[in-house]
Every structure is written in structure tokens, then in C-alpha cells.
C-alpha positions as CSV (number, residue, x, y, z in Angstrom):
1,M,100.3,120.4,114.2
2,K,96.7,120.3,113.1
3,L,96.4,121.6,109.5
4,V,92.6,121.4,109.3
5,P,90.0,121.0,112.1
6,G,90.1,117.4,113.3
7,A,93.1,116.4,111.1
8,G,95.7,115.2,113.6
9,H,97.3,112.7,111.3
10,P,100.5,113.4,109.2
11,T,99.7,115.3,106.0
12,S,101.5,115.7,102.7
13,F,104.5,117.9,102.5
14,F,104.9,118.2,106.2
15,E,107.6,116.4,108.2
16,R,106.5,113.7,110.7
17,D,108.5,115.3,113.5
18,P,108.7,119.2,113.4
19,G,111.0,119.0,116.4
20,A,113.7,117.1,114.6
21,P,117.0,119.1,114.1
22,L,116.7,121.6,111.4
23,W,120.0,120.7,109.9
24,R,118.8,117.1,109.4
25,R,115.6,118.2,107.7
26,A,117.4,120.6,105.5
27,L,120.0,117.9,104.6
28,A,117.1,115.7,103.4
29,E,115.9,118.6,101.2
30,G,119.3,119.2,99.7
31,V,119.9,115.5,99.0
32,G,116.4,115.2,97.4
33,A,117.0,118.3,95.2
34,F,120.4,116.9,94.2
35,L,119.0,113.6,93.1
36,L,116.1,115.1,91.3
37,V,118.3,117.3,89.2
38,L,120.6,114.4,88.5
39,V,117.7,112.3,87.3
40,I,116.4,115.1,85.1
41,A,119.8,115.5,83.5
42,A,120.2,111.7,83.1
43,S,116.8,111.5,81.5
44,F,117.9,113.9,78.8
45,A,121.2,112.2,78.3
46,G,119.7,108.8,78.1
47,T,117.0,109.7,75.6
48,C,119.0,112.1,73.3
49,C,119.2,109.5,70.5
50,L,115.4,108.6,70.6
51,P,112.8,110.1,68.3
52,P,111.1,113.1,69.9
53,G,107.9,111.4,70.9
54,P,109.4,108.3,72.7
55,A,112.0,110.6,74.2
56,T,109.4,112.8,75.8
57,V,107.5,109.8,77.2
58,A,110.6,108.2,78.6
59,R,111.8,111.5,80.2
60,A,108.3,112.1,81.7
61,L,108.1,108.7,83.2
62,A,111.6,108.8,84.6
63,I,111.3,112.2,86.2
64,S,107.8,111.7,87.7
65,A,108.8,108.2,89.1
66,A,111.9,109.6,90.6
67,L,110.0,112.5,92.2
68,A,107.4,110.2,93.8
69,G,110.2,108.0,95.1
70,L,112.1,110.9,96.6
71,M,109.0,112.3,98.2
72,I,108.1,109.0,99.8
73,A,111.7,108.4,100.9
74,F,112.4,111.9,102.5
75,G,108.9,113.1,103.2
76,P,108.8,111.8,106.7
77,V,112.0,113.8,107.6
78,S,111.5,117.1,105.8
79,G,108.1,117.1,104.1
80,G,109.7,116.1,100.7
81,H,109.6,119.5,99.0
82,F,112.8,119.7,96.9
83,N,111.3,122.9,95.5
84,P,111.6,126.4,96.9
85,L,108.0,127.2,95.7
86,I,106.5,124.6,98.1
87,T,108.5,125.8,101.1
88,A,107.8,129.5,100.3
89,C,104.1,128.9,100.0
90,Q,104.0,127.2,103.4
91,W,105.9,130.1,104.9
92,F,103.5,132.5,103.2
93,E,100.5,130.6,104.8
94,R,102.3,130.8,108.2
95,R,102.7,127.1,108.3
96,R,106.5,127.2,108.5
97,N,108.8,129.6,110.2
98,T,111.5,131.9,108.7
99,A,114.4,129.9,109.9
100,C,113.1,126.8,108.3
101,L,112.3,128.7,105.1
102,L,115.9,129.9,104.8
103,A,117.5,126.6,105.7
104,Y,115.3,124.7,103.2
105,L,115.8,127.2,100.4
106,C,119.6,127.2,100.8
107,A,119.6,123.4,100.8
108,Q,117.3,123.0,97.8
109,L,119.2,125.5,95.7
110,A,122.6,124.2,96.7
111,G,121.5,120.6,96.0
112,G,120.2,121.6,92.6
113,V,123.5,123.3,91.6
114,L,125.5,120.4,92.9
115,G,123.3,118.0,90.9
116,A,124.0,120.1,87.8
117,K,127.8,120.0,88.4
118,V,127.8,116.2,88.9
119,A,125.6,115.7,85.9
120,A,128.0,117.7,83.8
121,V,130.8,115.4,84.8
122,L,128.8,112.2,84.3
123,F,126.9,113.2,81.1
124,G,128.7,116.2,79.8
125,A,130.0,114.4,76.8
126,V,126.9,112.4,76.1
127,G,124.5,113.5,73.4
128,W,125.0,117.3,73.5
129,M,122.7,119.0,71.0
130,P,122.0,122.6,70.1
131,Q,119.5,124.2,72.5
132,T,116.7,126.2,71.0
133,T,115.0,128.9,73.0
134,P,111.2,128.8,72.7
135,P,109.2,132.0,72.2
136,L,109.0,133.9,75.5
137,A,105.2,133.7,75.6
138,L,105.2,130.0,75.1
139,L,107.9,129.6,77.8
140,L,105.9,131.7,80.3
141,A,102.7,129.8,79.5
142,G,104.4,126.5,80.0
143,E,105.8,127.5,83.4
144,L,102.5,129.0,84.5
145,V,100.7,125.7,83.8
146,G,103.5,123.5,85.2
147,A,104.3,125.5,88.3
148,G,100.9,126.9,89.0
149,G,99.2,123.5,88.6
150,L,101.8,121.8,90.7
151,M,101.3,124.3,93.5
152,I,97.6,123.9,93.4
153,V,97.9,120.2,93.7
154,V,100.5,120.5,96.5
155,L,98.6,123.1,98.5
156,A,95.3,121.3,98.2
157,V,96.6,117.8,99.2
158,S,98.6,119.3,102.0
159,R,95.4,120.3,103.7
160,A,94.5,116.7,104.6
161,A,95.8,114.1,102.3
162,S,98.2,111.4,103.5
163,P,101.9,111.7,102.6
164,I,101.7,108.9,100.1
165,A,98.8,110.5,98.4
166,G,100.6,113.7,98.1
167,A,103.7,112.1,96.5
168,F,101.6,110.4,93.8
169,A,99.4,113.5,93.2
170,A,102.5,115.7,92.6
171,A,104.2,113.1,90.5
172,G,101.1,112.6,88.5
173,W,100.8,116.3,87.7
174,V,104.5,116.5,86.7
175,L,104.0,113.4,84.4
176,A,101.0,115.1,82.8
177,T,102.7,118.4,82.1
178,L,105.9,116.9,80.8
179,L,103.8,114.9,78.3
180,V,101.5,117.6,77.1
181,V,103.2,121.0,77.5
182,P,105.3,121.8,74.4
183,T,108.1,123.4,76.3
184,F,109.9,121.7,79.2
185,P,108.4,123.3,82.3
186,F,110.9,123.3,85.2
187,A,108.2,124.2,87.8
188,N,111.0,124.5,90.3
189,P,113.4,127.4,90.8
190,A,116.1,124.9,92.0
191,V,115.9,123.2,88.6
192,A,116.0,126.5,86.8
193,L,119.2,127.4,88.8
194,A,120.6,124.0,88.0
195,A,120.0,124.7,84.3
196,L,121.7,128.1,84.6
197,A,124.6,126.2,86.3
198,G,125.0,124.1,83.2
199,A,123.2,120.8,83.7
200,P,123.7,118.8,80.4
201,L,121.0,119.4,77.8
202,L,119.2,121.8,80.2
203,S,121.6,124.8,80.0
204,V,119.8,128.1,79.7
205,S,120.8,131.8,79.6
206,L,120.4,134.1,82.6
207,Q,117.5,135.8,80.9
208,S,115.7,132.5,80.2
209,A,116.3,131.3,83.7
210,A,114.9,134.6,85.1
211,A,111.8,134.2,82.9
212,H,111.3,130.6,84.1
213,V,111.5,131.7,87.8
214,A,109.2,134.7,87.3
215,A,106.5,132.6,85.7
216,E,106.9,129.9,88.5
217,V,106.5,132.6,91.2
218,A,103.4,134.0,89.4
219,G,101.9,130.5,89.1
220,A,102.6,129.9,92.8
221,L,100.8,133.2,93.8
222,I,97.8,132.2,91.7
223,A,97.8,128.8,93.3
224,L,97.9,130.4,96.8
225,A,94.9,132.6,96.0
226,L,92.8,129.8,94.4
227,V,93.5,127.1,97.0
228,G,93.1,129.6,99.9
229,A,89.6,130.4,98.6
230,I,88.7,126.7,98.1
231,Y,90.3,125.3,101.2
232,P,90.7,128.2,103.7
233,L,92.9,127.4,106.6
234,P,92.0,128.0,110.2
235,P,93.7,131.0,111.8
236,A,97.4,130.2,112.3
237,P,99.4,131.0,115.4
238,A,102.6,133.1,115.2
239,R,105.4,131.5,113.2
240,K,107.5,130.9,116.2
241,A,104.8,129.2,118.2
242,P,105.6,125.7,119.6
243,G,104.6,123.0,117.2
244,H,105.3,124.9,114.0
245,P,107.6,123.1,111.6
246,G,110.9,124.9,111.8
């Protein structure tokens, strides 16, 4: 599938073979989301005894490195999303069909919840600490920056960049936001659901999780508008046309 005129090579966040069985591509998304949440929880458990500054740096490096590795590992099979926002944005742009959207979203969310449950078993007794809820305005701002910026990077590099470039671009943005944003931006509804499910040191209330997701969706919509204006796509065929990922 050509994403931009003359670009016939594989691009970031799209699978190498759109004709591969959907269950196999969805499985890759579920496993990737599971491992991502597991690493996020482990990064908190492993740094809970460090001073705040070094702990933040260690977590940011661990999470961004894991994300890059997972995208490179599973990207050829599924596109390497592990994030419902990426899949939904591609569907909104008519670059992915509805069956694929639903399969990916179910796999990503289920993988995230399973990662939280396994993390609770592995790290539940390690370094628990009281969780403080940041002011709502600060939380929303952090998610807008984290999720909106991530979607801008993802949508822009998916126009033409190679899969390897996309993995490092996304991981680089995640690294930057985790280092400089005062809250911990999830930038991923699957991670927010995992936090709601009780991932160690990430647990949030239903109200807080809803605020995270609302800000993430708002950031994604802003990213769609901005990237659509900067990198307009050629007219797309119907979602069920041959050659569409799905």
C-alpha cells in the first residue's frame, strides 16, 4: 500500500504484510502491550528506593528503550503500535479497516491489563508507596503534551519514514516527555487501563484514568489536524479495498 506518492517501501507503524492473518497481527499487538506495561511497572518497582532525580532518569531510559525494542521486534508483523491511539488514528485516516481496528484495540487493552496483573504478582510487595494525585490541570496538560506530541511524531513519520526510524522517533519522544513533564504521562489508553487495573506503583482511580484517556484522545485529535495539514495524504480508497491493512 502506497502511503505517499512514490513511496512503495515499508513505512513506520504499518505491517510488512497486510495480508497476514489478523489474529497473528493482533497477537503481536497484545504481546507488545503486555511487555510494555510489565516494563513500566518494573521500572517503578526497581527505582522506588532511588532519589527522585535518578529514579526519573532510570525509568525514562528503561521505558523508552523497551518501547524501541518492541517496535523493532513486532513492527514487521503488526506495525508495532501497542497503543490504541495509533491504531484509531490510522483508522480515522482510512488507512486501516474496522475489523483490524477492533482486533488491535481488544488485543492492546487485554495485553495491558494482563501486564498489570502479572506485574502485581511480581512486584506487588516491592516498594509500595502512597500515590499522590496531581492537580487535574497539571495532569491534563501532561497528557496533552505526552500523547499529542507522540501522535504528531507517529503520524508524521508514518508518512514515509522507515520502520527503524519510526521506532527511535517514538521512543525518543517518550524519553523526552518522561524526563521533563512533571507528571507521569501515560500517552496510551492501554497503560491507563493497566493503571486502573492495579499495576504496582501506577494505580489510579476511575476518575483519574478517565481524565488521562480524555486528554490522550484530545491530544490525538489535535495531532490528526496538525499532521493532516502539514502532510496531507492522497485520497484513500474505501476501507475494505484490497491492499488495506486489516
